[in-house]
C-alpha positions as CSV (number, residue, x, y, z in Angstrom):
1,M,0.0,0.0,0.0
2,K,3.0,2.3,0.7
3,A,1.1,4.6,3.0
4,R,2.2,5.7,6.4
5,G,-0.9,7.3,7.7
6,D,-0.6,7.8,11.5
7,T,-4.3,8.5,12.2
8,H,-7.8,7.3,11.3
9,N,-6.8,4.4,9.0
10,N,-10.0,2.5,8.2
11,A,-10.9,-0.4,5.9
12,F,-14.3,-1.8,5.0
13,W,-16.0,-4.1,2.6
14,A,-17.7,-2.3,-0.3
15,P,-20.5,-4.5,-1.5
16,D,-21.2,-2.7,-4.8
17,L,-17.5,-2.9,-5.7
18,G,-17.0,-6.5,-4.5
19,R,-13.8,-5.6,-2.7
20,Y,-12.3,-4.1,0.4
21,V,-11.4,-0.4,0.5
22,A,-8.9,1.2,2.8
23,I,-8.8,4.9,3.5
24,T,-5.5,6.3,4.8
25,R,-3.3,9.4,4.7
26,L,-0.8,10.5,2.1
27,Y,1.5,13.5,2.2
28,D,3.1,15.7,-0.5
29,G,3.8,18.8,1.5
30,Q,0.3,18.7,3.0
31,R,-1.9,16.0,4.4
32,L,-4.1,14.1,1.7
33,V,-6.7,11.4,1.8
34,G,-5.5,8.2,0.2
35,R,-7.3,5.1,-1.0
36,A,-6.3,1.5,-1.7
37,E,-8.3,-1.6,-2.5
38,S,-8.0,-5.4,-2.1
39,T,-9.9,-8.5,-3.0
40,D,-8.5,-10.6,-0.1
41,F,-7.6,-8.1,2.7
42,V,-4.0,-9.2,2.4
43,N,-2.7,-7.9,-0.9
44,W,-3.5,-4.2,-1.5
45,T,-3.0,-1.8,-4.4
46,Q,-0.8,1.2,-3.9
47,A,-2.7,4.0,-2.1
48,V,-3.5,7.0,-4.4
49,E,-4.9,10.5,-3.6
50,V,-8.7,10.9,-3.6
51,L,-9.1,14.1,-1.7
52,R,-7.1,17.2,-0.6
53,G,-7.7,20.6,0.9
54,D,-5.0,23.2,0.8
55,K,-2.0,24.0,2.9
56,A,-3.9,26.2,5.3
57,N,-6.9,23.8,5.6
58,Q,-5.6,20.2,5.3
59,T,-7.6,17.0,5.0
60,Y,-6.2,15.4,8.1
61,A,-8.2,12.2,8.1
62,M,-11.5,10.7,6.7
63,P,-13.4,7.8,8.2
64,V,-15.8,6.4,5.6
65,F,-19.1,4.5,5.8
66,R,-21.9,3.5,3.5
67,Y,-25.3,5.1,3.9
68,A,-28.4,5.1,1.7
69,G,-26.5,3.7,-1.3
70,L,-23.7,6.3,-1.1
71,Y,-20.4,6.6,0.8
72,L,-20.1,9.4,3.3
73,G,-16.8,10.7,4.6
74,L,-16.2,12.5,7.9
75,V,-13.3,14.8,6.9
76,M,-11.2,16.1,9.7
77,I,-9.8,19.5,8.6
78,L,-6.6,20.7,10.2
79,R,-6.7,24.5,10.2
80,R,-3.0,25.2,10.3
81,P,-3.1,28.9,11.3
82,A,-5.3,28.1,14.4
83,D,-3.8,24.6,14.9
84,R,-7.2,23.2,15.5
85,V,-9.3,20.4,13.9
86,H,-13.0,20.2,13.0
87,C,-15.1,17.7,11.0
88,E,-16.7,18.4,7.6
89,L,-18.8,16.1,5.3
90,A,-18.0,14.6,2.0
91,W,-19.8,12.0,-0.2
92,S,-18.9,9.6,-3.0
93,P,-20.8,7.3,-5.3
94,D,-17.9,4.8,-5.5
95,T,-15.2,5.6,-2.8
96,V,-13.0,7.1,-5.6
97,R,-14.7,10.3,-6.7
98,W,-15.2,12.5,-3.6
99,H,-17.2,15.7,-3.3
100,R,-17.1,17.9,-0.2
101,V,-20.4,19.3,1.1
102,C,-20.1,23.1,1.7
103,P,-16.3,23.2,2.1
104,G,-15.3,25.3,5.1
105,T,-18.6,24.6,6.9
106,P,-18.1,22.4,9.9
107,F,-20.3,19.3,10.2
108,I,-19.1,18.7,13.8
109,P,-17.7,22.1,14.9
110,N,-15.3,23.1,17.6
111,S,-16.8,24.7,20.7
112,P,-16.2,28.5,20.6
113,K,-15.3,28.5,24.3
114,K,-11.6,27.9,24.9
115,G,-11.0,25.0,27.3
116,D,-14.3,23.1,26.4
117,T,-14.1,19.4,25.7
118,D,-13.9,19.9,21.9
119,W,-12.6,23.4,21.6
120,G,-9.2,22.3,20.1
121,C,-9.9,19.1,18.1
122,V,-12.7,16.9,16.8
123,Y,-11.9,13.4,15.6
124,A,-15.0,11.5,14.4
125,A,-15.4,7.8,14.8
126,A,-15.8,5.6,11.7
127,C,-19.4,4.4,11.9
128,P,-22.4,6.4,13.2
129,V,-25.1,4.6,15.1
130,V,-28.3,4.8,13.1
131,L,-31.5,4.6,15.1
132,D,-35.2,5.1,14.1
133,D,-35.4,8.5,15.7
134,E,-31.9,9.8,15.5
135,I,-28.3,9.3,14.2
136,R,-25.5,9.3,16.8
137,L,-22.0,10.3,15.9
138,Y,-19.4,9.5,18.5
139,Y,-16.1,11.5,18.4
140,G,-13.0,12.2,20.3
141,G,-12.7,15.8,21.5
142,S,-9.8,17.7,23.0
143,N,-9.5,21.0,24.9
144,G,-6.2,22.0,23.4
145,Q,-4.7,22.6,20.0
146,H,-3.4,19.9,17.6
147,T,0.2,20.1,18.5
148,N,-0.1,20.9,22.2
149,W,-0.6,18.8,25.3
150,R,-4.4,18.4,25.8
151,D,-7.0,16.4,27.6
152,G,-9.1,14.0,25.6
153,F,-12.9,13.4,25.9
154,F,-15.4,10.9,24.5
155,C,-18.1,13.0,22.9
156,L,-21.5,12.5,21.2
157,A,-23.2,14.5,18.4
158,R,-26.8,13.8,17.4
159,L,-28.6,14.2,14.1
160,R,-32.2,14.0,13.0
161,P,-33.0,11.0,10.8
162,D,-31.3,11.5,7.3
163,G,-29.9,14.7,8.8
164,F,-26.4,14.7,7.2
165,A,-27.2,17.5,4.7
166,C,-30.1,19.5,3.5
167,M,-31.3,22.0,1.0
168,E,-32.8,25.3,2.2
169,P,-33.5,28.8,0.8
170,A,-30.6,31.1,0.6
171,D,-32.9,33.9,1.7
172,P,-34.9,32.7,4.7
173,K,-37.6,35.3,3.9
174,A,-38.1,34.1,0.3
175,A,-39.4,30.8,-1.2
176,A,-36.9,28.6,-3.0
177,T,-37.5,25.9,-5.7
178,I,-35.5,22.7,-6.3
179,V,-36.1,20.7,-9.4
180,T,-34.5,17.2,-9.4
181,K,-32.9,15.4,-12.3
182,P,-35.1,12.6,-13.7
183,V,-35.4,9.9,-11.0
184,L,-37.0,6.6,-11.3
185,C,-40.4,6.5,-9.5
186,M,-40.2,3.4,-7.3
187,G,-43.6,3.6,-5.5
188,R,-47.0,5.0,-5.6
189,R,-46.5,7.4,-2.7
190,L,-43.8,10.0,-2.2
191,T,-42.3,10.6,1.3
192,V,-40.0,13.4,2.5
193,S,-37.8,14.1,5.5
194,A,-37.9,17.8,6.3
195,D,-37.9,20.5,8.9
196,A,-40.9,22.7,8.0
197,A,-42.2,23.8,11.4
198,G,-42.8,27.6,11.1
199,G,-42.6,27.3,7.3
200,S,-43.9,25.1,4.5
201,L,-42.9,22.5,1.9
202,R,-44.9,21.6,-1.3
203,V,-44.1,19.2,-4.1
204,A,-45.1,18.9,-7.7
205,V,-44.4,16.2,-10.3
206,E,-43.3,18.0,-13.5
207,G,-45.7,17.3,-16.4
208,A,-48.4,15.7,-14.1
209,D,-51.5,17.9,-14.3
210,A,-53.0,16.5,-11.1
211,L,-49.8,16.6,-9.0
212,T,-49.0,20.4,-9.0
213,L,-47.8,22.6,-6.2
214,D,-51.3,24.1,-5.9
215,A,-52.8,20.7,-5.5
216,C,-50.3,19.6,-2.8
217,T,-51.2,19.8,0.8
218,P,-48.5,22.0,2.4
219,I,-46.2,20.2,5.0
220,Q,-45.8,22.5,7.9
221,Q,-44.1,20.4,10.5
222,D,-40.8,18.5,11.1
223,I,-41.2,15.0,9.7
224,S,-39.2,11.9,8.8
225,D,-40.4,9.8,5.9
226,G,-43.7,11.6,6.1
227,P,-46.2,11.3,3.2
228,V,-46.7,14.0,0.5
229,E,-50.4,14.3,-0.3
230,W,-52.3,15.9,-3.2
231,R,-56.0,16.8,-3.6
232,L,-58.5,14.0,-4.1
233,G,-56.0,11.4,-2.9
234,R,-54.0,11.5,-6.1
235,D,-50.8,9.5,-6.0
236,L,-47.9,8.3,-8.3
237,A,-49.4,4.9,-9.3
238,A,-49.5,5.7,-13.0
239,L,-45.8,6.8,-12.9
240,V,-44.3,3.8,-11.1
241,G,-41.3,2.5,-13.2
242,K,-41.0,5.8,-15.1
243,P,-38.5,8.7,-14.7
244,V,-40.0,11.8,-13.1
245,R,-38.8,15.2,-12.1
246,L,-39.9,16.5,-8.7
247,R,-40.3,20.2,-8.0
248,F,-39.9,21.2,-4.3
249,E,-41.0,24.6,-3.0
250,L,-39.4,25.5,0.3
251,K,-40.5,28.4,2.5
252,A,-38.5,28.7,5.7
253,A,-38.0,24.9,5.5
254,R,-35.2,22.4,5.0
255,L,-35.4,19.3,2.8
256,Y,-33.2,16.4,3.8
257,A,-34.4,13.4,1.8
258,F,-37.2,12.0,-0.3
259,G,-38.2,8.5,-1.3
260,F,-40.9,6.3,-2.8
261,V,-43.0,3.7,-1.0
262,G,-45.9,1.4,-1.8
263,D,-46.5,-1.1,-4.7
């Protein structure tokens, strides 16, 4: 593998690839995320770079896990000027091509109060615990900077179901519209996970006259896998097995996920 990562090395079976994948650290003047693979967990390919930041904000480590048909990475970012580490989010369809979600925005942030348990560094564990009502992310925190002596703590962050990332209006006072790429309709009913208390969310199916925004019953609460309803009990039965484009209208709301259920 020819990698000498000194932190957060992790290896896992990738069922869609039919092989093991190892995520480690490489270095070429700054810290990089490296990847190797193996069919037998004994013989590995040479690790190659799959993600990097910059010299001021380096990709210190990245535990990876599979979630909802994708791979998510918890990227620890070493901020060199401050000598502190926080956690950001990345995703990949195949463990090779990685995309950072809102680079520079912490997923698990440092405490702003110096001396707190995670003021200095955040190091996320590899596998979140996914429960019906929440997602638990355990992590190691420290009250001092990366290169200094510090106390270590066992910490816990919590997410709502499907709460890794969301879409929301850039202007909280204005409505926003999201139109998906064509997605295969896999069920007669559409469900969403959203935070809409104090706002609203409506959905339309592009080209379906009976499934418009005006015909949609607004969702005005926080829900997980909650049903989307249209007037007269209309559903997606006629569209099952066909590609559809969904139009979401968000007013002071956040959309985390959508899915299809029902035969």
